[in-house]
Every structure is written in C-alpha cells, then in structure tokens.
C-alpha positions in Angstrom: 96.7 185.0 49.9 98.0 182.5 52.5 95.6 180.9 55.0 96.1 179.3 58.3 93.9 176.3 59.3 92.3 176.4 62.8 90.9 173.0 63.8 88.2 172.6 66.4 88.7 169.0 67.5 85.7 168.8 69.8 83.2 169.7 67.0 85.0 168.1 64.1 84.7 171.4 62.2 87.5 173.7 60.9 87.8 177.3 60.0 90.2 179.1 57.6 91.6 182.5 58.6 93.8 184.8 56.5 97.2 185.0 58.2 97.0 188.8 58.0 93.9 188.7 60.2 95.4 186.6 63.0 96.5 188.2 66.2 99.2 186.1 67.9 98.9 186.8 71.7 101.9 187.3 73.9 102.3 187.3 77.6 103.4 190.7 78.7 104.4 192.1 82.1 102.5 195.2 82.8 103.9 197.7 85.3 101.7 200.4 86.9 103.1 203.6 88.3 101.7 206.5 90.4 97.9 206.9 90.5 97.5 204.0 88.0 99.0 201.7 90.6 96.5 202.9 93.1 93.6 202.5 90.7 94.5 198.9 89.7 95.8 197.9 93.1 98.8 196.3 91.5 102.4 197.3 90.9 102.7 194.7 88.2 100.8 191.8 86.6 101.0 189.6 83.5 98.4 189.7 80.7 98.1 188.0 77.4 97.4 190.4 74.4 98.3 190.6 70.8 98.9 194.3 70.8 98.9 197.4 73.0 95.4 198.4 72.1 94.0 195.0 73.1 96.0 195.1 76.3 94.5 198.6 77.2 91.0 197.4 76.4 91.4 194.5 78.9 92.7 197.0 81.5 89.9 199.5 80.8 87.3 196.7 81.2 88.8 195.6 84.5 89.4 199.1 85.9 87.1 201.6 84.2 88.6 204.5 86.1 91.7 204.2 84.0 89.7 205.5 81.0 89.6 209.0 82.4 93.4 209.1 83.0 96.1 210.3 80.6 98.5 207.4 80.4 102.0 207.4 79.1 102.9 204.0 77.7 106.3 202.4 77.2 107.3 199.0 75.8 110.6 197.7 76.9 111.6 201.1 78.3 110.8 202.9 75.0 107.8 205.3 75.1 105.3 204.5 72.3 102.5 206.7 71.1 100.9 204.3 68.6 99.6 200.8 68.8 102.4 198.2 68.8 102.4 194.4 68.5 103.4 192.7 71.7 105.9 189.9 71.8 106.6 187.3 74.4 108.2 188.7 77.6 107.6 192.3 76.6 107.4 194.8 79.5 104.7 197.4 79.3 105.0 200.3 81.7 101.9 202.5 82.3 102.7 205.9 83.8 100.9 209.1 84.5 102.4 212.1 82.6 105.5 213.6 84.1 107.3 216.9 83.8 111.0 217.4 83.8 113.0 219.4 86.2 
C-alpha cells in the first residue's frame, strides 16, 4: 500500500494517509437553475469539493431548503446519477426535474 506524507510545519508533527483515502479537492463552477436559483440566491458560484456528494453536502448545509427538492445534476453538460469525482474547472449544473415536449 502506498502512503502520502502530510506535514504539519507549525506543530512539527506529521501524519501518514493511505493514498486511496485522500480526496483531492477541485474548484468547480456550480450553476443553479429554476427554483434552485431562487433558494440559493445565486445563478452561479465556485466551490471546492472532492466529489459531487461533498459538494452537495456543502450546499445543503448553506441552504437547507435544497434538501427537500428533487435535483437533477450534470457535470460538464452530462447528467449524472451517481457520485462523481470533481476535477479542476468542472461545471456542475443543478436543475429541477424537467419534462419533455
């Protein structure tokens, strides 16, 4: 198993974390549509998160009313239904469900 060394310079101590347990955070642009835009008060913002679940947890903490909404999620214009790792400059769109016509 590989390990990554994380130094804490101010305390002089160090910690070892398995690489598989690390979450590398990325700055993602988050776009809000419909009533989600109204709830958040933002059309877009930038957040740092390692994956989609972590990003959603941040949003739910900031705007608890989002928890009660059904949210369609897309990363870089591709709808996703599962947790996904976020990469630098990813665009995450949060939309209410829509119906075709």
